[in-house]
C-alpha positions, 0 to 999 in steps of 0.5 A: 308447543303442544297441539292443543296450543297450536290448533291453526293449520299452516295452510291458513296463513297468507301465500307470502308467508312461505317465501319469507319463512324459507329466507328465514330458515336459510339465514338461520342456517348460516348462524348454525354452520358459523356456531360450528365453525367458531366452536373450533376457535376455542381449542385453537386459542388454548393451544396458542396460549399454552404455546405462548407461555411455553415459549416465553418461560421455557425458552424466552421467546415471544411474538407480539403478533402471536399474542394478538392472534389470541385476542382476535380469535377470543374476539371473533369467537365471542362476537360471531357466536352471539347469534348462535347462542340466541339461536340455542337460548344460551343467553341469560334471561332475567325475567322471573315471570317468563317461565310461568306464562303459557306459550301464547303469553311467552310469544307475545313477550318474545315478539315486543322484546325483540321488536322494541329492544333487540332490533333498535340496539342491533341497528344502533350498533350498525348505525355507529359501527358501519362508519367506524369499520369502513374508516379502518378498512380504507386506512387498512388499519393495522396494529399500533405495536411494533410487530403486531398484526396488520389486521386491525380492520379485520378485527373491526369488522366483527362490530358489524357482523356480531349485530347482523347475527343477532338480527338474523336470529332476532328475525327468525324469533320474531317470526316464530313468536308471531306464528305462535301468537296466531296459534300456529306451530312454528315447527310445522311451519318449517321454522327451526325449533327452539328450546321451548319447542323441545320442552 
């Protein structure tokens, strides 16, 4: 955002805003570190898949738990990286007008999109997902396949972690958009920059 678009100083914000922004920075940092961690799952999956193929076709060996491990890693990568992908603006936007809007109008679209679409969807996933995951933990649910991993309850936990990561980034986006709507540069207010700020 250019300086002409954000002319209101950060000091004009109410006093309670600074602690909220600090909490959002910490939570955003969790998603950033998580992105670095889950990135290692991709080469790990590639190596494991290669090993499974070699073992199966070269020496006629195969273990169900090893095949399930690849599925677990794949699910973990996809579901834990969603918040980080949203943080990096890597999700697809299906909006033909968004890029033509000025910064303040884009902030309004972002603000209401997060508030009306993202938050309710994530809360709905948590509403139905938490009891489902708790039930899996109470039973210590394992694989239905003989020789499979006894960790289905851990896998199902991703159903709760994924919307939590999106809620964190949604809160950061909501705050960033609201600051823009007020004419304050989010980066000057201490929030991490977005692709729009770097443009």
